[in-house]
N, C-alpha and C positions, 0 to 999 in steps of 0.2 A: 019518546024519541031515543032516549038512552038505550032502551031495550032493543029497538030496531037496529041501532048502530052495533050493539053487541052481537046480535044475530048475524048481521052482514059480515062482521069481522070473523065470527066463528065459522061461517060458511067458507070464506076465503082461506082461513087457516086449514080447514079440513081439505079443501081442494088442493092447496099448496102441498100439504103432507102427502096426499095421494100422488100428485105429480112427481114429487121428490122420490117417493118410494118406487114408483114405476121406473124412473130414470136410473136409480141405483140398481134395481133388479135387472133391467135390460142390459146394463153394462157388464154383468157377470156371465151372461149367456150370449153366445154368438147368434146373430140373426142373419137373415138372408142366406141361409145355407141350402145348398143343393146336394143331394146324395144319389149315388148310383150303386145298386147292388149288382156285382159283376161275377159272382161265383158262389155256389152253394153246394155243400156235400153232406149227405145224410150219414148218420152213424150206422154201423152194421145192423143194429136192431130197429132202425128207423124211428127212434124215439126223439132224437135231436138232429138239428142241422147246424153246421158251421157255415156262416155266411160272410163273404167278404164285401165290405161296404166302403165306398170312396166318398169322402166328405169334402166339399169345396165351400168354404164360408167366406163371405165378402170381407169380413174384418180381419182375416188371417192371411199372412203372406206365405202360406203353405197349404197343401192339401193333406188330409188324413186318410190313411187306409186302416181299417179296423177289421178284426175278425170278431163276429158276434155269434153267440149261441142262442138257439131258439128251440123251445120244446115243440115238437111237431103237433101234439094234441092240445097245446095251450093257445093262449092269445097270440096271434101272429104279430101284434105290435109290441109284445113284451120280449125283449132280448137282453142278453148280458154280455158285456164286453170282456173279451179274454186277452186281446192283443191290439196294439195300435202303434203306428209309425207315422212320422211326418215326412213329406216330400218337399224339398225346396224348389224354387224356380231354376230352370236350366241356365238362365241368364237374365239380365235386366229386361223386364217387359215381356219375357218369353213364357212359354207354357211350362207345365209341370210334367214330370215323369213319375208315375206311381212306383213305389218300392215293390219289387217282386216278392211275393210271399207264397210258399207252398203249404197247403193244409191237407192233412191226411188223418184218418181215423185208424188207430192201431187196434183198438177193441171197442166194445159198446160204450165204454166210459173213459177212454183214453184217446186224447187228441194230440197230434204233433204239429207244431207250426215251425217252419224253417224260414229264416230271413237272413239278409246280408249282415255280416258282422259290423259294417259301418253304418247301419241304419240308425236313424234318430228315433229311438223307441220312447213312447210316453206312457204306455200301458202294458203291464205284464201281470196276468192273474192266473196262477197255476191251479186254482181250485174254483171252478165256476159251476154252481148248481150241481155239485157231485161229479163233475167231469174233471178228470186229472189232465191238465194241459202241460205238455212238455215243449220247451222252446229250444231250438237248435240254431246256433249262429253258424254261418258258413261263408267262406270266401269265394265259393264257386258260382254264386248267383250273379248274373250281370245286372248292372244298374243302368 
């Protein structure tokens, strides 16, 4: 009988540990996210694409606009983040307005990203998979 009780307690302990681990893991990653790819531009040699992606996650009070780099001949699901900004709500309970971003290739391995100087930037990576990324803040882009 003691062995049976130990086995049952052990099973519940393992199940509890699994549940706790999944709860902690899921709190670090946003769930219920929707994304929309709304712009893509190929490098002059057609080896890379710079893709703009808009993320809307249920747990966040903003949307994210990211520029991601993709190797054309690689896995289409594999991309690298180069730039990201957050957009706040226009007002209480209202919609979001994405931050305007301009993306252009200067050479086969040099990308330029222009964004408003007052943008809430959360990601800047100027060397992504051998691509030299230049960031330009400007006051002339309308928000």
